Biopython code that builds the backbone (N, CA, C, O; Angstrom):
import numpy as np
from Bio.PDB.StructureBuilder import StructureBuilder

atoms = [
    (1, "VAL", "N", (86.574, 70.397, 129.196)),
    (1, "VAL", "CA", (86.881, 71.591, 128.389)),
    (1, "VAL", "C", (87.104, 71.143, 126.950)),
    (1, "VAL", "O", (88.110, 70.509, 126.634)),
    (2, "GLN", "N", (86.153, 71.481, 126.081)),
    (2, "GLN", "CA", (86.242, 71.021, 124.702)),
    (2, "GLN", "C", (85.737, 72.077, 123.731)),
    (2, "GLN", "O", (84.882, 72.901, 124.054)),
    (3, "LEU", "N", (86.305, 72.019, 122.519)),
    (3, "LEU", "CA", (85.813, 72.797, 121.394)),
    (3, "LEU", "C", (85.478, 71.829, 120.279)),
    (3, "LEU", "O", (86.277, 70.951, 119.951)),
    (4, "GLN", "N", (84.305, 71.982, 119.697)),
    (4, "GLN", "CA", (83.857, 71.085, 118.632)),
    (4, "GLN", "C", (83.494, 71.910, 117.412)),
    (4, "GLN", "O", (82.494, 72.628, 117.412)),
    (5, "ALA", "N", (84.314, 71.804, 116.365)),
    (5, "ALA", "CA", (84.064, 72.556, 115.142)),
    (5, "ALA", "C", (83.237, 71.722, 114.171)),
    (5, "ALA", "O", (83.387, 70.502, 114.102)),
    (6, "SER", "N", (82.362, 72.393, 113.422)),
    (6, "SER", "CA", (81.530, 71.712, 112.429)),
    (6, "SER", "C", (81.107, 72.713, 111.362)),
    (6, "SER", "O", (81.326, 73.918, 111.491)),
    (7, "GLY", "N", (80.492, 72.181, 110.299)),
    (7, "GLY", "CA", (79.950, 73.051, 109.264)),
    (7, "GLY", "C", (80.738, 73.086, 107.979)),
    (7, "GLY", "O", (80.333, 73.748, 107.024)),
    (8, "GLY", "N", (81.854, 72.387, 107.933)),
    (8, "GLY", "CA", (82.643, 72.379, 106.722)),
    (8, "GLY", "C", (81.950, 71.610, 105.611)),
    (8, "GLY", "O", (80.939, 70.944, 105.833)),
    (9, "GLY", "N", (82.509, 71.713, 104.415)),
    (9, "GLY", "CA", (81.943, 70.999, 103.284)),
    (9, "GLY", "C", (82.546, 71.468, 101.994)),
    (9, "GLY", "O", (83.569, 72.152, 101.971)),
    (10, "LEU", "N", (81.889, 71.083, 100.904)),
    (10, "LEU", "CA", (82.323, 71.437, 99.552)),
    (10, "LEU", "C", (81.413, 72.545, 99.023)),
    (10, "LEU", "O", (80.188, 72.444, 99.083)),
    (11, "VAL", "N", (82.033, 73.595, 98.510)),
    (11, "VAL", "CA", (81.267, 74.723, 97.984)),
    (11, "VAL", "C", (81.964, 75.264, 96.751)),
    (11, "VAL", "O", (83.185, 75.168, 96.635)),
    (12, "GLN", "N", (81.210, 75.825, 95.840)),
    (12, "GLN", "CA", (81.795, 76.422, 94.643)),
    (12, "GLN", "C", (82.372, 77.794, 94.964)),
    (12, "GLN", "O", (81.939, 78.462, 95.903)),
    (13, "ALA", "N", (83.333, 78.193, 94.189)),
    (13, "ALA", "CA", (83.921, 79.518, 94.356)),
    (13, "ALA", "C", (82.824, 80.577, 94.280)),
    (13, "ALA", "O", (81.932, 80.515, 93.435)),
    (14, "GLY", "N", (82.916, 81.539, 95.174)),
    (14, "GLY", "CA", (81.904, 82.580, 95.267)),
    (14, "GLY", "C", (80.806, 82.282, 96.263)),
    (14, "GLY", "O", (80.009, 83.157, 96.603)),
    (15, "GLY", "N", (80.764, 81.048, 96.731)),
    (15, "GLY", "CA", (79.723, 80.651, 97.672)),
    (15, "GLY", "C", (80.074, 80.992, 99.106)),
    (15, "GLY", "O", (81.086, 81.636, 99.381)),
    (16, "SER", "N", (79.212, 80.546, 100.020)),
    (16, "SER", "CA", (79.368, 80.849, 101.436)),
    (16, "SER", "C", (79.233, 79.586, 102.275)),
    (16, "SER", "O", (78.584, 78.618, 101.877)),
    (17, "LEU", "N", (79.856, 79.621, 103.431)),
    (17, "LEU", "CA", (79.717, 78.575, 104.438)),
    (17, "LEU", "C", (79.767, 79.223, 105.806)),
    (17, "LEU", "O", (80.398, 80.263, 105.991)),
    (18, "ARG", "N", (79.096, 78.602, 106.761)),
    (18, "ARG", "CA", (79.201, 79.053, 108.135)),
    (18, "ARG", "C", (79.690, 77.904, 108.999)),
    (18, "ARG", "O", (79.048, 76.858, 109.084)),
    (19, "LEU", "N", (80.809, 78.105, 109.626)),
    (19, "LEU", "CA", (81.359, 77.121, 110.550)),
    (19, "LEU", "C", (80.905, 77.452, 111.962)),
    (19, "LEU", "O", (80.730, 78.616, 112.325)),
    (20, "SER", "N", (80.719, 76.400, 112.747)),
    (20, "SER", "CA", (80.341, 76.562, 114.141)),
    (20, "SER", "C", (81.413, 75.962, 115.031)),
    (20, "SER", "O", (82.096, 75.010, 114.655)),
    (21, "CYS", "N", (81.546, 76.529, 116.207)),
    (21, "CYS", "CA", (82.489, 76.021, 117.202)),
    (21, "CYS", "C", (81.749, 75.974, 118.529)),
    (21, "CYS", "O", (81.582, 76.994, 119.198)),
    (22, "ALA", "N", (81.310, 74.780, 118.901)),
    (22, "ALA", "CA", (80.583, 74.605, 120.151)),
    (22, "ALA", "C", (81.582, 74.402, 121.281)),
    (22, "ALA", "O", (82.465, 73.547, 121.211)),
    (23, "ALA", "N", (81.422, 75.201, 122.312)),
    (23, "ALA", "CA", (82.387, 75.189, 123.401)),
    (23, "ALA", "C", (81.740, 74.748, 124.700)),
    (23, "ALA", "O", (80.552, 74.975, 124.929)),
    (24, "SER", "N", (82.530, 74.121, 125.535)),
    (24, "SER", "CA", (82.037, 73.716, 126.848)),
    (24, "SER", "C", (82.880, 74.360, 127.916)),
    (24, "SER", "O", (84.057, 74.658, 127.710)),
    (25, "GLY", "N", (82.264, 74.570, 129.063)),
    (25, "GLY", "CA", (82.979, 75.030, 130.236)),
    (25, "GLY", "C", (83.679, 76.349, 130.062)),
    (25, "GLY", "O", (83.136, 77.309, 129.515)),
    (26, "ARG", "N", (84.866, 76.366, 130.531)),
    (26, "ARG", "CA", (85.625, 77.611, 130.645)),
    (26, "ARG", "C", (86.008, 78.182, 129.300)),
    (26, "ARG", "O", (86.249, 79.383, 129.179)),
    (27, "THR", "N", (86.067, 77.330, 128.278)),
    (27, "THR", "CA", (86.584, 77.814, 127.010)),
    (27, "THR", "C", (85.719, 78.889, 126.402)),
    (27, "THR", "O", (86.242, 79.809, 125.774)),
    (28, "PHE", "N", (84.395, 78.806, 126.568)),
    (28, "PHE", "CA", (83.578, 79.789, 125.888)),
    (28, "PHE", "C", (83.635, 81.134, 126.564)),
    (28, "PHE", "O", (83.416, 82.157, 125.914)),
    (29, "SER", "N", (83.915, 81.165, 127.820)),
    (29, "SER", "CA", (84.069, 82.455, 128.465)),
    (29, "SER", "C", (85.457, 83.018, 128.240)),
    (29, "SER", "O", (85.812, 84.071, 128.769)),
    (30, "SER", "N", (86.238, 82.299, 127.443)),
    (30, "SER", "CA", (87.593, 82.756, 127.144)),
    (30, "SER", "C", (87.575, 84.148, 126.550)),
    (30, "SER", "O", (86.649, 84.545, 125.843)),
    (31, "ASN", "N", (88.605, 84.853, 126.857)),
    (31, "ASN", "CA", (88.718, 86.214, 126.357)),
    (31, "ASN", "C", (88.739, 86.252, 124.834)),
    (31, "ASN", "O", (88.039, 87.051, 124.212)),
    (32, "ILE", "N", (89.541, 85.388, 124.249)),
    (32, "ILE", "CA", (89.760, 85.449, 122.808)),
    (32, "ILE", "C", (89.410, 84.109, 122.167)),
    (32, "ILE", "O", (89.869, 83.051, 122.598)),
    (33, "MET", "N", (88.581, 84.187, 121.123)),
    (33, "MET", "CA", (88.273, 83.014, 120.304)),
    (33, "MET", "C", (88.849, 83.258, 118.920)),
    (33, "MET", "O", (88.617, 84.304, 118.315)),
    (34, "GLY", "N", (89.590, 82.299, 118.433)),
    (34, "GLY", "CA", (90.239, 82.459, 117.146)),
    (34, "GLY", "C", (89.912, 81.341, 116.182)),
    (34, "GLY", "O", (89.462, 80.265, 116.575)),
    (35, "TRP", "N", (90.146, 81.616, 114.916)),
    (35, "TRP", "CA", (90.006, 80.629, 113.850)),
    (35, "TRP", "C", (91.317, 80.579, 113.070)),
    (35, "TRP", "O", (91.904, 81.610, 112.744)),
    (36, "PHE", "N", (91.755, 79.373, 112.784)),
    (36, "PHE", "CA", (92.954, 79.127, 111.995)),
    (36, "PHE", "C", (92.602, 78.141, 110.895)),
    (36, "PHE", "O", (91.543, 77.514, 110.927)),
    (37, "ARG", "N", (93.487, 78.008, 109.929)),
    (37, "ARG", "CA", (93.291, 77.013, 108.878)),
    (37, "ARG", "C", (94.633, 76.440, 108.471)),
    (37, "ARG", "O", (95.676, 77.073, 108.633)),
    (38, "GLN", "N", (94.584, 75.234, 107.940)),
    (38, "GLN", "CA", (95.793, 74.570, 107.492)),
    (38, "GLN", "C", (95.509, 73.810, 106.214)),
    (38, "GLN", "O", (94.691, 72.891, 106.177)),
    (39, "ALA", "N", (96.206, 74.218, 105.170)),
    (39, "ALA", "CA", (96.105, 73.542, 103.883)),
    (39, "ALA", "C", (97.171, 72.458, 103.814)),
    (39, "ALA", "O", (98.168, 72.535, 104.532)),
    (40, "PRO", "N", (96.984, 71.450, 102.969)),
    (40, "PRO", "CA", (97.968, 70.370, 102.866)),
    (40, "PRO", "C", (99.365, 70.899, 102.541)),
    (40, "PRO", "O", (99.544, 71.680, 101.607)),
    (41, "GLY", "N", (100.342, 70.465, 103.320)),
    (41, "GLY", "CA", (101.719, 70.856, 103.089)),
    (41, "GLY", "C", (102.083, 72.239, 103.566)),
    (41, "GLY", "O", (103.201, 72.702, 103.339)),
    (42, "LYS", "N", (101.149, 72.911, 104.228)),
    (42, "LYS", "CA", (101.406, 74.267, 104.700)),
    (42, "LYS", "C", (101.262, 74.342, 106.221)),
    (42, "LYS", "O", (100.671, 73.466, 106.852)),
    (43, "GLU", "N", (101.815, 75.406, 106.787)),
    (43, "GLU", "CA", (101.691, 75.631, 108.225)),
    (43, "GLU", "C", (100.298, 76.145, 108.566)),
    (43, "GLU", "O", (99.576, 76.672, 107.719)),
    (44, "ARG", "N", (99.945, 75.972, 109.843)),
    (44, "ARG", "CA", (98.677, 76.498, 110.308)),
    (44, "ARG", "C", (98.693, 78.016, 110.217)),
    (44, "ARG", "O", (99.654, 78.668, 110.624)),
    (45, "GLU", "N", (97.620, 78.561, 109.679)),
    (45, "GLU", "CA", (97.565, 79.975, 109.326)),
    (45, "GLU", "C", (96.433, 80.663, 110.093)),
    (45, "GLU", "O", (95.322, 80.141, 110.186)),
    (46, "PHE", "N", (96.735, 81.835, 110.637)),
    (46, "PHE", "CA", (95.734, 82.631, 111.329)),
    (46, "PHE", "C", (94.691, 83.142, 110.331)),
    (46, "PHE", "O", (95.027, 83.592, 109.236)),
    (47, "VAL", "N", (93.412, 83.063, 110.736)),
    (47, "VAL", "CA", (92.316, 83.577, 109.911)),
    (47, "VAL", "C", (91.733, 84.841, 110.554)),
    (47, "VAL", "O", (91.774, 85.922, 109.967)),
    (48, "LEU", "N", (91.207, 84.693, 111.734)),
    (48, "LEU", "CA", (90.712, 85.835, 112.482)),
    (48, "LEU", "C", (90.517, 85.452, 113.938)),
    (48, "LEU", "O", (90.502, 84.270, 114.283)),
    (49, "ALA", "N", (90.367, 86.468, 114.798)),
    (49, "ALA", "CA", (90.096, 86.223, 116.208)),
    (49, "ALA", "C", (89.446, 87.454, 116.805)),
    (49, "ALA", "O", (89.731, 88.581, 116.398)),
    (50, "ASP", "N", (88.575, 87.235, 117.767)),
    (50, "ASP", "CA", (87.960, 88.372, 118.435)),
    (50, "ASP", "C", (88.277, 88.340, 119.918)),
    (50, "ASP", "O", (88.367, 87.280, 120.538)),
    (51, "SER", "N", (88.441, 89.528, 120.463)),
    (51, "SER", "CA", (88.782, 89.702, 121.868)),
    (51, "SER", "C", (87.580, 90.257, 122.616)),
    (51, "SER", "O", (87.074, 91.332, 122.292)),
    (52, "ARG", "N", (87.136, 89.525, 123.605)),
    (52, "ARG", "CA", (85.995, 89.986, 124.391)),
    (52, "ARG", "C", (86.362, 91.227, 125.188)),
    (52, "ARG", "O", (85.601, 92.193, 125.218)),
    (53, "SER", "N", (87.521, 91.209, 125.832)),
    (53, "SER", "CA", (87.900, 92.325, 126.706)),
    (53, "SER", "C", (88.263, 93.558, 125.909)),
    (53, "SER", "O", (87.981, 94.682, 126.324)),
    (54, "GLY", "N", (88.896, 93.345, 124.752)),
    (54, "GLY", "CA", (89.298, 94.488, 123.949)),
    (54, "GLY", "C", (88.226, 94.973, 123.003)),
    (54, "GLY", "O", (88.319, 96.069, 122.450)),
    (55, "GLY", "N", (87.198, 94.146, 122.815)),
    (55, "GLY", "CA", (86.142, 94.531, 121.891)),
    (55, "GLY", "C", (86.628, 94.664, 120.465)),
    (55, "GLY", "O", (86.100, 95.469, 119.698)),
    (56, "THR", "N", (87.627, 93.880, 120.104)),
    (56, "THR", "CA", (88.200, 94.000, 118.770)),
    (56, "THR", "C", (88.202, 92.658, 118.060)),
    (56, "THR", "O", (88.190, 91.601, 118.691)),
    (57, "THR", "N", (88.216, 92.721, 116.745)),
    (57, "THR", "CA", (88.396, 91.548, 115.902)),
    (57, "THR", "C", (89.578, 91.813, 114.981)),
    (57, "THR", "O", (89.668, 92.863, 114.344)),
    (58, "HIS", "N", (90.473, 90.851, 114.925)),
    (58, "HIS", "CA", (91.658, 90.973, 114.065)),
    (58, "HIS", "C", (91.522, 89.974, 112.920)),
    (58, "HIS", "O", (91.234, 88.798, 113.142)),
    (59, "TYR", "N", (91.731, 90.453, 111.695)),
    (59, "TYR", "CA", (91.563, 89.626, 110.512)),
    (59, "TYR", "C", (92.892, 89.463, 109.775)),
    (59, "TYR", "O", (93.710, 90.383, 109.735)),
    (60, "ALA", "N", (93.088, 88.307, 109.208)),
    (60, "ALA", "CA", (94.168, 88.153, 108.242)),
    (60, "ALA", "C", (93.799, 88.943, 106.996)),
    (60, "ALA", "O", (92.626, 89.032, 106.634)),
    (61, "ASP", "N", (94.797, 89.513, 106.345)),
    (61, "ASP", "CA", (94.516, 90.333, 105.153)),
    (61, "ASP", "C", (93.759, 89.548, 104.086)),
    (61, "ASP", "O", (92.944, 90.108, 103.353)),
    (62, "SER", "N", (94.032, 88.265, 104.008)),
    (62, "SER", "CA", (93.445, 87.446, 102.945)),
    (62, "SER", "C", (91.946, 87.246, 103.111)),
    (62, "SER", "O", (91.279, 86.838, 102.161)),
    (63, "VAL", "N", (91.398, 87.519, 104.291)),
    (63, "VAL", "CA", (89.973, 87.265, 104.516)),
    (63, "VAL", "C", (89.193, 88.526, 104.859)),
    (63, "VAL", "O", (87.977, 88.467, 105.039)),
    (64, "LYS", "N", (89.864, 89.650, 104.951)),
    (64, "LYS", "CA", (89.182, 90.906, 105.297)),
    (64, "LYS", "C", (88.065, 91.200, 104.308)),
    (64, "LYS", "O", (88.246, 91.110, 103.093)),
    (65, "GLY", "N", (86.903, 91.553, 104.858)),
    (65, "GLY", "CA", (85.752, 91.882, 104.027)),
    (65, "GLY", "C", (84.980, 90.671, 103.540)),
    (65, "GLY", "O", (83.912, 90.821, 102.946)),
    (66, "ARG", "N", (85.499, 89.469, 103.778)),
    (66, "ARG", "CA", (84.820, 88.245, 103.330)),
    (66, "ARG", "C", (84.411, 87.342, 104.496)),
    (66, "ARG", "O", (83.360, 86.703, 104.449)),
    (67, "PHE", "N", (85.231, 87.291, 105.529)),
    (67, "PHE", "CA", (84.979, 86.412, 106.679)),
    (67, "PHE", "C", (84.603, 87.262, 107.881)),
    (67, "PHE", "O", (85.114, 88.366, 108.071)),
    (68, "PHE", "N", (83.687, 86.716, 108.694)),
    (68, "PHE", "CA", (83.239, 87.416, 109.883)),
    (68, "PHE", "C", (83.030, 86.407, 111.002)),
    (68, "PHE", "O", (82.864, 85.212, 110.756)),
    (69, "THR", "N", (83.042, 86.906, 112.239)),
    (69, "THR", "CA", (82.842, 86.013, 113.363)),
    (69, "THR", "C", (81.795, 86.576, 114.302)),
    (69, "THR", "O", (81.565, 87.785, 114.346)),
    (70, "ALA", "N", (81.162, 85.688, 115.051)),
    (70, "ALA", "CA", (80.169, 86.089, 116.041)),
    (70, "ALA", "C", (80.129, 85.026, 117.116)),
    (70, "ALA", "O", (80.569, 83.895, 116.909)),
    (71, "ARG", "N", (79.595, 85.402, 118.271)),
    (71, "ARG", "CA", (79.410, 84.444, 119.361)),
    (71, "ARG", "C", (77.946, 84.471, 119.795)),
    (71, "ARG", "O", (77.311, 85.525, 119.835)),
    (72, "ASP", "N", (77.433, 83.299, 120.117)),
    (72, "ASP", "CA", (76.097, 83.171, 120.712)),
    (72, "ASP", "C", (76.305, 82.621, 122.121)),
    (72, "ASP", "O", (76.519, 81.423, 122.307)),
    (73, "ASN", "N", (76.240, 83.500, 123.096)),
    (73, "ASN", "CA", (76.540, 83.075, 124.460)),
    (73, "ASN", "C", (75.518, 82.072, 124.985)),
    (73, "ASN", "O", (75.859, 81.181, 125.764)),
    (74, "ALA", "N", (74.275, 82.216, 124.563)),
    (74, "ALA", "CA", (73.240, 81.292, 125.032)),
    (74, "ALA", "C", (73.513, 79.863, 124.566)),
    (74, "ALA", "O", (73.170, 78.901, 125.253)),
    (75, "LYS", "N", (74.125, 79.737, 123.408)),
    (75, "LYS", "CA", (74.420, 78.416, 122.852)),
    (75, "LYS", "C", (75.866, 78.001, 123.059)),
    (75, "LYS", "O", (76.266, 76.915, 122.640)),
    (76, "ASN", "N", (76.651, 78.851, 123.701)),
    (76, "ASN", "CA", (78.081, 78.564, 123.879)),
    (76, "ASN", "C", (78.752, 78.220, 122.548)),
    (76, "ASN", "O", (79.536, 77.277, 122.447)),
    (77, "THR", "N", (78.424, 79.000, 121.556)),
    (77, "THR", "CA", (78.904, 78.694, 120.212)),
    (77, "THR", "C", (79.478, 79.943, 119.552)),
    (77, "THR", "O", (78.920, 81.035, 119.653)),
    (78, "ALA", "N", (80.604, 79.753, 118.877)),
    (78, "ALA", "CA", (81.191, 80.800, 118.044)),
    (78, "ALA", "C", (81.011, 80.399, 116.589)),
    (78, "ALA", "O", (80.954, 79.215, 116.258)),
    (79, "TYR", "N", (80.924, 81.393, 115.734)),
    (79, "TYR", "CA", (80.675, 81.142, 114.320)),
    (79, "TYR", "C", (81.722, 81.831, 113.454)),
    (79, "TYR", "O", (82.238, 82.894, 113.796)),
    (80, "LEU", "N", (82.018, 81.204, 112.335)),
    (80, "LEU", "CA", (82.847, 81.817, 111.309)),
    (80, "LEU", "C", (82.022, 81.835, 110.031)),
    (80, "LEU", "O", (81.780, 80.793, 109.422)),
    (81, "GLN", "N", (81.596, 83.016, 109.635)),
    (81, "GLN", "CA", (80.835, 83.187, 108.400)),
    (81, "GLN", "C", (81.825, 83.478, 107.277)),
    (81, "GLN", "O", (82.573, 84.454, 107.335)),
    (82, "MET", "N", (81.823, 82.639, 106.271)),
    (82, "MET", "CA", (82.762, 82.788, 105.167)),
    (82, "MET", "C", (82.000, 83.065, 103.881)),
    (82, "MET", "O", (81.210, 82.233, 103.434)),
    (83, "ASN", "N", (82.228, 84.214, 103.291)),
    (83, "ASN", "CA", (81.558, 84.616, 102.058)),
    (83, "ASN", "C", (82.573, 84.769, 100.927)),
    (83, "ASN", "O", (83.779, 84.858, 101.159)),
    (84, "SER", "N", (82.068, 84.796, 99.725)),
    (84, "SER", "CA", (82.924, 84.976, 98.537)),
    (84, "SER", "C", (84.127, 84.031, 98.592)),
    (84, "SER", "O", (85.270, 84.452, 98.413)),
    (85, "LEU", "N", (83.858, 82.785, 98.835)),
    (85, "LEU", "CA", (84.937, 81.817, 99.005)),
    (85, "LEU", "C", (85.729, 81.612, 97.718)),
    (85, "LEU", "O", (85.193, 81.676, 96.612)),
    (86, "ARG", "N", (87.015, 81.365, 97.901)),
    (86, "ARG", "CA", (87.948, 81.174, 96.789)),
    (86, "ARG", "C", (88.603, 79.806, 96.920)),
    (86, "ARG", "O", (88.662, 79.253, 98.018)),
    (87, "PRO", "N", (89.092, 79.255, 95.822)),
    (87, "PRO", "CA", (89.788, 77.958, 95.922)),
    (87, "PRO", "C", (90.939, 77.985, 96.923)),
    (87, "PRO", "O", (91.212, 76.978, 97.577)),
    (88, "GLU", "N", (91.606, 79.105, 97.047)),
    (88, "GLU", "CA", (92.733, 79.194, 97.987)),
    (88, "GLU", "C", (92.294, 79.201, 99.451)),
    (88, "GLU", "O", (93.137, 79.152, 100.347)),
    (89, "ASP", "N", (90.990, 79.262, 99.703)),
    (89, "ASP", "CA", (90.472, 79.134, 101.073)),
    (89, "ASP", "C", (90.354, 77.665, 101.497)),
    (89, "ASP", "O", (90.060, 77.376, 102.657)),
    (90, "THR", "N", (90.580, 76.750, 100.571)),
    (90, "THR", "CA", (90.496, 75.328, 100.888)),
    (90, "THR", "C", (91.502, 74.951, 101.959)),
    (90, "THR", "O", (92.699, 75.189, 101.803)),
    (91, "ALA", "N", (91.021, 74.366, 103.044)),
    (91, "ALA", "CA", (91.878, 73.995, 104.167)),
    (91, "ALA", "C", (91.030, 73.310, 105.228)),
    (91, "ALA", "O", (89.802, 73.279, 105.138)),
    (92, "VAL", "N", (91.699, 72.764, 106.227)),
    (92, "VAL", "CA", (91.027, 72.340, 107.454)),
    (92, "VAL", "C", (90.983, 73.552, 108.374)),
    (92, "VAL", "O", (92.006, 74.188, 108.629)),
    (93, "TYR", "N", (89.809, 73.861, 108.861)),
    (93, "TYR", "CA", (89.614, 75.033, 109.714)),
    (93, "TYR", "C", (89.483, 74.606, 111.169)),
    (93, "TYR", "O", (88.788, 73.642, 111.493)),
    (94, "TYR", "N", (90.170, 75.348, 112.041)),
    (94, "TYR", "CA", (90.186, 75.055, 113.464)),
    (94, "TYR", "C", (89.722, 76.276, 114.250)),
    (94, "TYR", "O", (90.066, 77.409, 113.913)),
    (95, "CYS", "N", (88.942, 76.038, 115.298)),
    (95, "CYS", "CA", (88.665, 77.096, 116.248)),
    (95, "CYS", "C", (89.567, 76.885, 117.468)),
    (95, "CYS", "O", (89.988, 75.765, 117.759)),
    (96, "ALA", "N", (89.848, 77.965, 118.161)),
    (96, "ALA", "CA", (90.775, 77.905, 119.281)),
    (96, "ALA", "C", (90.420, 78.970, 120.306)),
    (96, "ALA", "O", (89.838, 80.002, 119.975)),
    (97, "ALA", "N", (90.780, 78.704, 121.556)),
    (97, "ALA", "CA", (90.488, 79.634, 122.641)),
    (97, "ALA", "C", (91.771, 80.041, 123.352)),
    (97, "ALA", "O", (92.618, 79.210, 123.678)),
    (98, "ASP", "N", (91.887, 81.329, 123.579)),
    (98, "ASP", "CA", (93.001, 81.899, 124.343)),
    (98, "ASP", "C", (92.427, 82.369, 125.673)),
    (98, "ASP", "O", (91.642, 83.317, 125.705)),
    (99, "THR", "N", (92.804, 81.727, 126.760)),
    (99, "THR", "CA", (92.214, 82.037, 128.060)),
    (99, "THR", "C", (92.977, 83.113, 128.832)),
    (99, "THR", "O", (92.657, 83.389, 129.989)),
    (100, "ASN", "N", (93.971, 83.713, 128.207)),
    (100, "ASN", "CA", (94.758, 84.745, 128.882)),
    (100, "ASN", "C", (93.934, 86.017, 129.022)),
    (100, "ASN", "O", (93.725, 86.731, 128.042)),
    (101, "VAL", "N", (93.468, 86.304, 130.225)),
    (101, "VAL", "CA", (92.606, 87.460, 130.445)),
    (101, "VAL", "C", (93.352, 88.782, 130.344)),
    (101, "VAL", "O", (92.736, 89.846, 130.282)),
    (102, "LEU", "N", (94.686, 88.714, 130.327)),
    (102, "LEU", "CA", (95.458, 89.950, 130.252)),
    (102, "LEU", "C", (95.680, 90.398, 128.809)),
    (102, "LEU", "O", (96.079, 91.534, 128.553)),
    (103, "ARG", "N", (95.416, 89.495, 127.877)),
    (103, "ARG", "CA", (95.651, 89.835, 126.463)),
    (103, "ARG", "C", (94.404, 90.515, 125.913)),
    (103, "ARG", "O", (93.341, 89.897, 125.857)),
    (104, "THR", "N", (94.514, 91.758, 125.513)),
    (104, "THR", "CA", (93.357, 92.506, 125.023)),
    (104, "THR", "C", (93.275, 92.507, 123.504)),
    (104, "THR", "O", (92.222, 92.797, 122.937)),
    (105, "TYR", "N", (94.393, 92.181, 122.836)),
    (105, "TYR", "CA", (94.379, 92.158, 121.375)),
    (105, "TYR", "C", (94.723, 90.749, 120.922)),
    (105, "TYR", "O", (95.708, 90.179, 121.391)),
    (106, "PRO", "N", (93.932, 90.173, 120.019)),
    (106, "PRO", "CA", (94.139, 88.780, 119.642)),
    (106, "PRO", "C", (95.514, 88.516, 119.034)),
    (106, "PRO", "O", (96.012, 89.296, 118.222)),
    (107, "SER", "N", (96.102, 87.423, 119.437)),
    (107, "SER", "CA", (97.365, 87.011, 118.857)),
    (107, "SER", "C", (97.125, 86.227, 117.580)),
    (107, "SER", "O", (96.127, 85.519, 117.449)),
    (108, "THR", "N", (98.054, 86.364, 116.636)),
    (108, "THR", "CA", (97.968, 85.593, 115.398)),
    (108, "THR", "C", (98.776, 84.307, 115.486)),
    (108, "THR", "O", (98.801, 83.529, 114.532)),
    (109, "SER", "N", (99.431, 84.073, 116.606)),
    (109, "SER", "CA", (100.277, 82.900, 116.769)),
    (109, "SER", "C", (99.489, 81.746, 117.365)),
    (109, "SER", "O", (98.831, 81.919, 118.390)),
    (110, "PRO", "N", (99.541, 80.572, 116.747)),
    (110, "PRO", "CA", (98.847, 79.416, 117.310)),
    (110, "PRO", "C", (99.294, 79.086, 118.734)),
    (110, "PRO", "O", (98.513, 78.543, 119.516)),
    (111, "SER", "N", (100.519, 79.403, 119.071)),
    (111, "SER", "CA", (101.041, 79.051, 120.396)),
    (111, "SER", "C", (100.361, 79.824, 121.518)),
    (111, "SER", "O", (100.468, 79.439, 122.683)),
    (112, "ALA", "N", (99.667, 80.903, 121.190)),
    (112, "ALA", "CA", (98.983, 81.701, 122.214)),
    (112, "ALA", "C", (97.659, 81.074, 122.642)),
    (112, "ALA", "O", (97.075, 81.492, 123.642)),
    (113, "TYR", "N", (97.186, 80.094, 121.912)),
    (113, "TYR", "CA", (95.866, 79.516, 122.151)),
    (113, "TYR", "C", (95.983, 78.221, 122.940)),
    (113, "TYR", "O", (96.782, 77.342, 122.621)),
    (114, "ASP", "N", (95.155, 78.132, 123.986)),
    (114, "ASP", "CA", (95.260, 77.014, 124.922)),
    (114, "ASP", "C", (94.469, 75.784, 124.501)),
    (114, "ASP", "O", (94.885, 74.651, 124.744)),
    (115, "TYR", "N", (93.327, 76.019, 123.868)),
    (115, "TYR", "CA", (92.436, 74.915, 123.527)),
    (115, "TYR", "C", (92.074, 74.973, 122.046)),
    (115, "TYR", "O", (91.920, 76.045, 121.460)),
    (116, "TRP", "N", (91.942, 73.776, 121.460)),
    (116, "TRP", "CA", (91.692, 73.671, 120.025)),
    (116, "TRP", "C", (90.563, 72.705, 119.747)),
    (116, "TRP", "O", (90.412, 71.688, 120.424)),
    (117, "GLY", "N", (89.758, 73.042, 118.721)),
    (117, "GLY", "CA", (88.801, 72.093, 118.197)),
    (117, "GLY", "C", (89.499, 71.110, 117.277)),
    (117, "GLY", "O", (90.693, 71.243, 117.004)),
    (118, "GLN", "N", (88.755, 70.123, 116.799)),
    (118, "GLN", "CA", (89.356, 69.040, 116.022)),
    (118, "GLN", "C", (89.533, 69.388, 114.554)),
    (118, "GLN", "O", (90.234, 68.665, 113.847)),
    (119, "GLY", "N", (88.933, 70.457, 114.071)),
    (119, "GLY", "CA", (89.084, 70.843, 112.677)),
    (119, "GLY", "C", (87.940, 70.351, 111.818)),
    (119, "GLY", "O", (87.375, 69.284, 112.060)),
    (120, "THR", "N", (87.605, 71.142, 110.811)),
    (120, "THR", "CA", (86.569, 70.771, 109.860)),
    (120, "THR", "C", (87.038, 71.175, 108.460)),
    (120, "THR", "O", (87.548, 72.278, 108.262)),
    (121, "GLN", "N", (86.860, 70.282, 107.505)),
    (121, "GLN", "CA", (87.382, 70.480, 106.154)),
    (121, "GLN", "C", (86.480, 71.411, 105.344)),
    (121, "GLN", "O", (85.263, 71.232, 105.292)),
    (122, "VAL", "N", (87.092, 72.391, 104.726)),
    (122, "VAL", "CA", (86.409, 73.272, 103.777)),
    (122, "VAL", "C", (87.097, 73.127, 102.429)),
    (122, "VAL", "O", (88.309, 73.315, 102.325)),
    (123, "THR", "N", (86.338, 72.798, 101.405)),
    (123, "THR", "CA", (86.878, 72.648, 100.067)),
    (123, "THR", "C", (86.109, 73.560, 99.121)),
    (123, "THR", "O", (84.884, 73.487, 99.031)),
    (124, "VAL", "N", (86.831, 74.411, 98.424)),
    (124, "VAL", "CA", (86.219, 75.361, 97.499)),
    (124, "VAL", "C", (86.644, 74.976, 96.090)),
    (124, "VAL", "O", (87.833, 74.967, 95.774)),
    (125, "SER", "N", (85.682, 74.663, 95.257)),
    (125, "SER", "CA", (85.982, 74.259, 93.879)),
    (125, "SER", "C", (85.914, 75.462, 92.950)),
    (125, "SER", "O", (85.137, 76.394, 93.161)),
    (126, "SER", "N", (86.740, 75.418, 91.926)),
    (126, "SER", "CA", (86.791, 76.550, 90.984)),
    (126, "SER", "C", (85.784, 76.376, 89.864)),
    (126, "SER", "O", (85.688, 77.230, 88.982)),
]
sb = StructureBuilder()
sb.init_structure("model")
sb.init_model(0)
sb.init_chain("A")
sb.init_seg("    ")
for serial, (resi, resn, name, xyz) in enumerate(atoms, 1):
    if name == "N":
        sb.init_residue(resn, " ", resi, " ")
    sb.init_atom(name, np.array(xyz, "f"), 0.0, 1.0, " ", f" {name:<3s}", serial, name[0])
structure = sb.get_structure()
């Protein structure tokens, strides 16, 4: 059971990046897939998450209208599309899976997620 995040890099403000989260086994069929980020010296912060059972996506206010998520079931991969990037988006980004089938609305708390990818660095220059 593994999550492998990739796609990070250096981009100028206003640019776009797409992160991928390749999942194996049970994790990809997880009800909820989430993305978090952590900047140096700060706590891990919720970005967004989508619920398969609830058919909903929950966004942090800071990324609404700029970040989007999708899943490709054939590839067992989740994506985080990041547009209109800002310097304050600079962080290590993590994907995570919540396997609780009873939870229909994504949690914003890292403690709700059972499995985590290793993180990928995103740096946005001004």
